[in-house]
DOKEMI-756047 format. One line per 4 residues: number of its first residue (from 1); their letters; for each residue z, y, x of N, C-alpha, C. Coordinates in steps of 0.1 Angstrom, whole numbers. Each point is the difference from the previous one (the first is absolute). Layout:
NUM = a = Z:Y:X:Z:Y:X:Z:Y:X ~ ...;
This chain:
1 = mskr = 1358:956:212:2:5:14:-18:4:6 ~ 2:6:4:-19:7:14:-2:-10:9 ~ -11:-9:1:0:-7:12:0:8:14 ~ 1:-6:7:3:5:18:-14:-3:1;
5 = ssig = -2:10:14:-12:-2:8:0:-9:16 ~ -10:-4:0:6:-7:16:-17:3:4 ~ -4:-5:13:-12:-1:7:1:-10:8 ~ -10:-10:5:2:-10:8:-3:5:14;
9 = tway = 11:-4:11:0:3:11:-9:-5:10 ~ -5:-10:-7:-13:-6:12:-12:8:1 ~ -1:5:-9:-12:11:-2:0:7:12 ~ 10:3:8:1:9:12:-1:-11:12;
13 = tigp = 3:-11:-2:3:-8:15:-10:-13:2 ~ -9:-2:-11:-14:-11:2:-14:10:-2 ~ -6:-7:1:-17:0:-3:-2:12:13 ~ -4:12:-9:-8:14:6:15:2:12;
17 = ygsn = 15:0:-4:11:8:6:4:-13:12 ~ -3:-13:1:-1:-9:6:7:5:16 ~ -10:7:6:0:5:14:8:11:-1 ~ 7:3:-8:4:18:-2:10:-2:-11;
21 = pipf = 9:-10:-2:7:-2:-10:12:19:-2 ~ -1:3:-12:11:10:-2:14:-4:-2 ~ 9:5:11:18:-7:-2:2:-1:-12 ~ 12:-7:-1:7:3:-17:8:8:-4;
25 = dtvc = 1:9:9:10:9:2:-5:11:-6 ~ -17:6:3:-10:8:-3:-3:1:-14 ~ 1:-16:0:-9:-4:-14:11:3:-10 ~ 16:-8:4:10:5:-13:2:14:-2;
29 = dklk = -3:12:12:4:14:1:-11:8:-7 ~ -15:-7:0:-12:6:-11:2:-3:-14 ~ 2:-15:-1:6:-4:-15:8:8:-8 ~ 13:-1:5:9:9:-3:0:16:-3;
33 = elgf = -7:5:9:-10:13:-2:-10:-1:-12 ~ -8:-9:1:-11:-1:-12:9:-2:-15 ~ 10:-4:-2:9:-6:-10:0:-14:-5 ~ -8:-9:7:4:-12:-4:16:-4:1;
37 = dgve = 5:-12:-9:12:-4:0:1:-11:13 ~ -8:-7:2:0:-9:13:-12:-3:5 ~ 1:-15:10:-7:-2:3:1:-12:0 ~ -14:-11:1:-7:-14:-2:1:-8:13;
41 = lgaf = 11:-5:4:-3:-2:19:-7:-12:2 ~ -10:5:11:-8:-13:3:9:-3:14 ~ 5:-11:-4:12:-4:10:-8:-5:14 ~ -9:3:9:-3:0:13:-4:14:8;
45 = pphp = 1:-6:13:-1:10:8:-8:11:-2 ~ 3:13:4:13:10:5:11:-2:-9 ~ -7:-2:-14:14:6:-11:9:-9:0 ~ 14:1:-8:8:-10:1:-5:-11:0;
49 = npgn = 8:-13:2:-5:-12:-2:14:-11:2 ~ -2:-15:-3:14:-3:2:6:-6:18 ~ -15:-1:3:-2:-3:14:2:-12:7 ~ 1:-2:13:3:-10:6:16:1:3;
53 = pngp = 10:-11:0:12:0:6:1:3:15 ~ -7:-7:3:-1:2:17:-8:10:9 ~ -11:8:-9:-7:8:3:9:15:3 ~ -7:8:5:5:15:3:4:3:-13;
57 = negw = 9:10:3:6:7:-9:-9:17:1 ~ -4:1:-13:-15:12:2:9:7:-11 ~ 12:0:-3:5:10:-7:-9:6:-11 ~ 6:11:-9:-8:10:-7:-12:-3:-3;
61 = ggam = -6:-4:-12:-14:-3:2:-11:-10:2 ~ 12:-12:6:-10:-12:8:13:-14:-5 ~ -2:-10:11:3:-9:-5:14:-1:-4 ~ 10:-6:-7:14:5:-6:5:-14:-1;
65 = peks = 4:-7:7:4:-19:1:15:5:-5 ~ 9:10:2:14:-1:2:2:11:-13 ~ 11:-7:-11:5:7:-7:6:14:-3 ~ 5:0:15:0:16:2:-7:13:3;
69 = qrqe = -14:-7:2:-10:10:-1:-5:4:-12 ~ 3:-13:-10:-8:-2:-12:11:10:-7 ~ 12:-3:1:5:13:-7:-1:14:0 ~ -2:4:14:-6:14:6:-6:6:-9;
73 = lkar = -17:-12:3:-10:2:-10:5:8:-11 ~ 5:-12:-13:4:4:-10:11:8:-1 ~ 6:6:9:4:16:-3:-5:10:4 ~ -11:2:11:-10:9:-1:-13:-2:-10;
77 = maak = 0:-9:-8:-8:1:-9:10:8:-14 ~ 7:-2:-1:10:2:-9:5:17:2 ~ -1:3:15:1:15:2:-10:7:0 ~ -11:-7:0:-14:9:-4:-1:3:-14;
81 = glgf = 8:-9:-7:-3:0:-17:-13:-13:-2 ~ -1:-7:8:-14:-12:-4:6:-14:-1 ~ -6:-1:-8:2:-18:-3:-11:-9:2 ~ 3:-13:1:-9:-9:0:-8:-7:-11;
85 = sgia = -14:-1:-3:-5:-2:-14:-5:-17:3 ~ 1:-4:12:-5:-14:2:-2:1:16 ~ -5:-16:3:2:-3:12:-15:-7:2 ~ -11:1:12:-7:-7:0:2:-11:13;
89 = anlw = 6:-9:-3:1:-11:13:-11:-2:7 ~ 2:-2:17:-11:-5:11:0:-17:-2 ~ -4:-4:-10:-6:-12:0:-10:-4:4 ~ -9:12:5:-14:-5:1:-3:-11:12;
93 = gekl = 11:-2:6:-5:-6:13:5:-15:0 ~ 1:-5:-13:11:-11:-4:-14:-8:-8 ~ 0:-15:4:-7:-7:-17:5:-4:-8 ~ -4:0:-8:1:-1:-16:-11:-13:-6;
97 = intd = -9:1:1:-12:-4:-7:0:-15:4 ~ -7:3:13:-7:-9:10:12:-12:9 ~ 11:-1:-5:9:-11:11:11:1:-18 ~ 4:-15:6:11:-5:-4:13:4:-4;
101 = dqsk = 4:4:16:10:6:4:1:19:0 ~ 6:3:-16:1:12:6:16:12:1 ~ 5:-13:10:16:6:2:0:12:7 ~ -11:1:8:2:16:8:-5:11:-12;
105 = yiae = -8:-3:-5:0:13:-14:11:1:-9 ~ 6:-11:-3:11:2:-9:12:5:12 ~ -1:-3:13:12:6:8:0:15:2 ~ -16:4:3:-3:16:-1:6:8:-15;
109 = frkn = -4:-11:-8:3:5:-12:15:2:-2 ~ 6:-6:5:14:-1:-1:7:13:8 ~ -8:2:11:4:14:10:-2:9:-8 ~ -11:3:-10:-5:12:-5:10:2:-12;
113 = sefs = 2:-13:-8:13:3:-8:12:4:2 ~ 5:-4:14:15:2:3:-1:13:6 ~ -9:9:7:-7:11:6:2:8:-14 ~ -10:-4:-13:4:9:-17:13:3:1;
117 = rdva = 7:-12:-4:12:0:-2:9:12:4 ~ -2:0:13:10:8:11:-4:14:-2 ~ -13:4:-5:-5:18:0:-2:0:-15 ~ 8:-9:-10:-4:1:-16:-15:4:-3;
121 = iqsi = -7:-10:3:-13:-1:-6:-4:-15:-10 ~ 2:4:-10:-4:-11:-12:-11:-7:-3 ~ -11:5:4:-17:-5:-1:-7:-9:11 ~ -2:-10:1:-6:-5:12:-16:-3:-2;
125 = rvdt = -5:8:5:-16:-6:0:-2:-12:9 ~ -14:-8:-11:-6:-14:8:-14:1:-5 ~ -7:-5:8:-10:-6:-2:-7:-17:3 ~ -9:-5:3:-2:-7:4:-8:-5:12;
129 = vqpp = 4:16:7:-3:-5:18:-14:2:2 ~ -6:-17:-4:-16:-1:4:-9:5:-4 ~ -13:3:-1:-12:0:-7:-8:-12:-10 ~ -3:7:-12:-2:-10:-8:-11:-5:6;
133 = tilr = -5:-1:11:-11:-9:7:8:-12:1 ~ 16:0:5:7:-11:1:-2:-12:-6 ~ -4:2:-14:0:-13:-10:-12:-7:0 ~ -9:4:12:-12:-9:3:4:-11:12;
137 = evdy = 13:3:4:7:-9:13:14:-13:-10 ~ 3:10:-10:12:-7:-7:0:-3:-14 ~ 3:-14:-2:-5:-1:-19:9:10:-7 ~ -6:4:-13:7:9:-3:11:1:-7;
141 = ntai = 0:-15:-2:17:-3:-5:11:-2:6 ~ -6:-8:14:7:4:11:6:10:2 ~ -10:13:2:7:10:3:6:11:-14 ~ -2:-4:-9:7:6:-13:13:-7:-1;
145 = qrvv = 6:-11:9:13:-8:-2:3:6:16 ~ -4:3:8:5:8:12:6:11:1 ~ -8:12:-11:5:9:-3:12:3:-11 ~ -3:-9:-11:16:1:-9:6:-7:6;
149 = ktwk = 3:-10:11:15:-6:-2:6:11:12 ~ -10:5:10:4:9:9:8:14:-8 ~ -10:5:-7:7:10:-7:13:-1:-10 ~ -2:-12:-6:12:-3:-6:16:1:10;
153 = eccd = 0:-7:9:10:2:10:2:16:1 ~ -11:6:9:0:15:0:8:9:-11 ~ -2:-6:-14:5:5:-9:16:0:0 ~ 3:-14:2:15:-2:1:4:7:10;
157 = iaaa = -3:-1:12:6:13:10:1:14:-2 ~ -9:0:-8:-4:18:-5:16:0:-11 ~ -3:-7:-9:10:-2:-10:13:1:6 ~ 6:-6:8:13:1:8:1:16:9;
161 = ngqc = -7:5:-1:0:12:7:-1:9:-11 ~ -3:-1:-12:-1:11:-9:-12:2:-5 ~ -13:-2:5:-9:4:3:-11:-8:-10 ~ -11:7:-5:-10:-2:-2:-15:-5:10;
165 = vawe = -7:-10:-6:-13:-1:8:-11:4:-6 ~ -12:8:7:-10:3:-10:-13:-5:10 ~ -9:-7:-7:-12:-4:10:-13:10:-10 ~ -2:4:14:-11:11:0:-12:-8:0;
169 = fepg = -11:-1:-12:-10:-9:2:-10:8:8 ~ -12:-3:4:-11:11:4:-12:-6:7 ~ -13:2:0:-14:-5:7:5:-7:9 ~ 4:7:10:3:-8:16:10:-13:1;
173 = fafn = 5:0:-9:8:-14:-2:1:-12:-8 ~ 1:-11:0:-5:-12:-9:10:1:-13 ~ -8:-7:-7:2:0:-15:0:16:-5 ~ -11:4:-3:-3:15:-7:-8:-1:-6;
177 = kpsd = 0:-12:-7:-2:0:-15:9:1:-11 ~ -6:8:-11:9:-1:-14:8:-13:-2 ~ -6:-11:1:6:-11:-5:11:-8:9 ~ -5:3:13:9:-1:10:15:5:2;
181 = ivri = -2:13:-2:12:9:-3:7:-4:-9 ~ -4:-2:-12:9:-8:-11:2:-13:4 ~ -5:-4:5:3:-15:0:13:-1:14 ~ 0:7:9:12:2:11:11:5:-5;
185 = hdav = -2:9:-8:12:8:-7:9:-5:-9 ~ -8:-11:-5:4:-10:-13:9:-12:11 ~ -8:-3:9:5:-14:8:17:3:6 ~ -1:14:9:8:6:4:16:0:-7;
189 = dkpn = -3:9:-12:9:-3:-13:15:1:7 ~ 0:14:3:13:6:6:3:13:-7 ~ 10:3:-5:4:11:-9:-2:11:10 ~ -1:1:13:1:11:15:-14:-5:1;
193 = fglm = -11:-1:-3:-13:-2:3:-13:4:-8 ~ -5:11:4:-11:8:-7:-8:4:6 ~ -15:5:-5:-9:5:7:6:15:1 ~ -9:6:13:-1:12:4:-15:3:-6;
197 = ydtc = -2:12:-11:-12:5:-3:-4:8:7 ~ -11:1:9:-3:14:6:-18:5:-3 ~ 2:9:-6:-11:7:-9:-16:-7:5 ~ 3:4:15:-14:-3:9:-3:-12:2;
201 = hgqm = 11:-10:2:-4:-14:1:-3:-5:-16 ~ 6:6:-8:-4:-2:-13:-13:1:-6 ~ -5:12:7:-15:0:-5:-10:-12:9 ~ 5:1:14:-8:-8:5:1:-17:-2;
205 = vgvn = 8:-4:-3:5:-13:-7:-2:-3:-14 ~ 2:5:-8:-1:1:-15:-11:6:-7 ~ -6:11:10:-15:3:-7:-14:-4:10 ~ 6:-1:14:-14:0:6:-1:-18:4;
209 = gtrq = 12:-8:-1:3:-9:6:-3:-2:14 ~ 0:10:8:-5:2:14:7:-13:9 ~ -6:-8:8:8:-9:12:2:-13:-11 ~ -4:-2:-9:4:-13:-12:-6:-12:8;
213 = egdk = 6:-7:3:-10:-11:3:-3:-7:-11 ~ -11:-9:-2:-13:-3:-6:2:5:-16 ~ 1:0:-12:-6:4:-10:10:16:-5 ~ -4:10:-3:9:10:1:9:1:-13;
217 = evfp = 9:5:-2:11:2:-12:-1:14:0 ~ -1:7:-8:-3:16:-2:3:0:-17 ~ 6:16:-1:2:5:-18:-6:12:7 ~ -6:5:-19:-7:10:0:7:9:11;
221 = tqvd = 9:7:-5:6:9:5:15:-4:6 ~ 9:8:10:9:0:6:10:3:-16 ~ 1:6:-6:10:-2:-15:0:-16:-1 ~ -10:-9:-3:-2:-10:-9:8:-11:11;
225 = firf = -2:6:15:9:-11:10:13:4:-3 ~ 4:12:3:16:4:-1:4:-5:-15 ~ -3:-1:-10:0:-8:-11:4:-14:-1 ~ -10:-7:11:1:-14:5:12:0:5;
229 = lsgr = 5:6:7:10:-1:10:16:3:-7 ~ -5:5:-8:15:7:-11:13:-7:4 ~ 10:5:3:12:-8:0:6:-4:9 ~ -12:-3:14:-2:-6:10:6:14:11;
233 = ifhl = -6:9:2:-1:11:6:17:6:3 ~ 2:-2:13:15:6:7:-1:8:7 ~ -14:10:8:2:9:8:-16:5:0 ~ 3:15:3:-12:9:-6:-8:4:14;
237 = hlid = -11:1:7:-6:9:5:-8:4:-8 ~ 0:16:1:-12:9:-3:-6:3:9 ~ -14:2:1:-15:5:5:-11:1:-4 ~ -6:4:4:-19:0:-5:-4:-13:7;
241 = sdns = -16:-3:-7:-3:-7:8:-14:5:-2 ~ -13:-1:9:-15:1:-3:-8:-11:-1 ~ 6:-13:-2:-5:-8:-1:-6:-8:16 ~ 7:3:8:-3:-5:11:11:-5:9;
245 = chkd = -3:-6:9:11:-7:8:1:8:14 ~ 12:-1:9:3:4:12:-12:-15:4 ~ -4:8:18:-7:-12:5:10:-4:16 ~ -3:-11:1:6:-8:14:-6:7:14;
249 = aagn = 5:-4:4:-7:3:20:-17:-5:-4 ~ -3:-8:-8:-14:-1:1:-8:2:-9 ~ 7:10:-9:-7:9:-14:0:-12:-10 ~ 6:-9:-1:-2:-10:-13:15:12:-10;
253 = dets = -6:-5:-11:10:1:-7:15:-6:-2 ~ 10:6:1:14:-5:4:10:0:-14 ~ 5:13:-3:8:-3:-9:-2:17:-10 ~ 4:2:-11:-5:12:-7:3:13:9;
257 = ahpp = -12:11:-2:5:12:8:8:6:-10 ~ 7:11:4:14:6:-7:-4:14:4 ~ -11:7:-7:-4:13:-2:10:7:-8 ~ 2:10:2:12:13:-3:-4:0:-16;
261 = fgag = 5:3:-8:5:5:-14:-16:11:-1 ~ -8:1:-11:-11:6:-1:-13:-4:10 ~ 0:-12:10:-9:0:7:-5:-13:-3 ~ -2:-7:-12:-2:-11:-2:-6:1:-16;
265 = vlnf = 0:-11:-8:0:-2:-13:8:-6:-11 ~ 11:2:6:12:-3:-13:5:14:-12 ~ 0:-7:-9:7:8:-9:13:-4:-4 ~ 9:13:5:15:-8:2:6:8:-15;
269 = delm = -8:7:-8:6:2:-15:-4:-11:-7 ~ -12:-10:5:0:-13:-6:12:-11:3 ~ 3:-2:13:1:-9:9:16:0:-4 ~ 9:11:1:17:1:3:6:-4:-15;
273 = pelv = -6:4:-14:3:-7:-12:1:-12:3 ~ -10:-9:3:-1:-14:-1:10:-8:9 ~ 1:13:14:13:-11:10:11:3:-5 ~ 2:8:-7:13:4:-2:6:-8:-11;
277 = kasr = -9:-5:-10:2:-11:-8:0:-9:5 ~ -9:-2:10:0:-18:6:11:-7:8 ~ 9:14:7:5:0:12:16:-4:-5 ~ 4:-7:5:19:0:-1:4:-3:16;
281 = lphd = 2:13:6:3:8:10:13:-5:4 ~ 6:-9:9:16:5:-1:5:7:7 ~ -6:14:3:0:10:7:0:9:-6 ~ -2:15:7:-5:12:-6:-12:6:7;
285 = wwtv = -5:-7:7:-6:7:9:-21:-4:-3 ~ -5:12:5:-11:3:0:-8:2:14 ~ -8:-9:5:-3:0:14:-16:1:2 ~ -4:14:7:-16:4:9:1:-12:14;
289 = dlcf = -13:-4:-3:-2:-8:12:-16:12:4 ~ 3:-1:12:-12:7:7:-6:-7:11 ~ 4:-15:1:-3:-11:8:-15:0:5 ~ -2:4:16:-11:2:6:-10:12:-7;
293 = ypda = 3:8:-4:-6:13:-3:-2:2:13 ~ -10:9:5:4:3:13:5:14:1 ~ 5:8:-9:9:13:2:10:0:-12 ~ 6:-15:3:11:2:-9:11:12:-2;
297 = wgat = 4:6:16:8:5:-1:-6:16:-7 ~ -13:3:6:-4:11:-10:-2:1:-16 ~ -3:-11:-2:-4:-4:-16:18:-2:-11 ~ 12:0:9:11:-3:-4:6:9:-12;
301 = aack = 0:14:7:2:11:-10:-6:-3:-16 ~ -16:1:0:-7:-1:-10:9:-11:-7 ~ -2:-11:2:6:-14:-7:12:5:-1 ~ 9:4:2:14:4:-4:-4:10:-12;
305 = kvld = -5:8:-1:-4:12:-12:-3:-13:-13 ~ -11:-7:1:-5:-8:-8:13:-12:-4 ~ 5:-6:9:9:-4:-6:12:5:-6 ~ 5:12:1:5:11:-8:-3:-4:-11;
309 = qlil = -11:5:-4:-7:3:-13:3:-10:-7 ~ -5:-15:6:-4:-12:-7:17:-3:-4 ~ 12:2:6:12:-3:0:5:9:-8 ~ -2:14:-5:-2:10:-9:-3:-6:-15;
313 = kyg = -14:-4:0:-7:-8:-11:6:-14:-7 ~ 1:-7:7:-1:-13:-1:16:-9:7 ~ 6:8:10:13:-7:5:15:5:-3;
């Protein structure tokens, strides 16, 4: 069966779109028109999100604390003929590494897992929340233990709701060395826990060693890195890389830039056969990620054409 296509909706709400986000309804209608099978939900305002039970009812496209709102969202997506490939939970306001108490992080994860269950999302994205420089403040082994212990509990919550958890490693977050990635994956050791492999993060982490603390750990090519992670990959984000980072407000490297297909250096005819072999996806989605790209909306149609070709050849 052919892979289904989706794109991350955060590309239209954060970064360059932060002050003028594209409404969720508009995004869905456009993606349907372009032939996408679904969306990957950035679950933070103004797009659908678990919301605050005591907060305002923002209705379609906003906070959805009530089950009835979520049922309506699920029905409206089905009516449009669109599914959800996954969710990026809004966990960035919580502390994970620099605290002994991860209860708030876990509570927020639980809220997103329950929301995902209600709208039929099966894959939840996580990251380590805090930048690589946090390891200058927190002992390495302590930091690892906190992440592993927390994610074990999150995996149990997700499993109870029929979901898998996919860790998206990237330059902008702690534990961005290949050995760290494998060490944490092995230590969490849950059947519903795997890695999210984003091809631009793969380039920046695995080949360039961008924002790694201390000695760099890199591979000669991304193909070598993918082979190193074989059997651990649960979720795919496909996009190009120009070997650069998106910059923060101060002009410093933050995390990988996500230029559209053809605007970078990646050879997908080399990468895709390796990714297919190395992945054990618990679903049939391939997802485009245009995070932080200044004209993500304008680039979406061309990216869909390339994704269609990749699915035709390799999916």
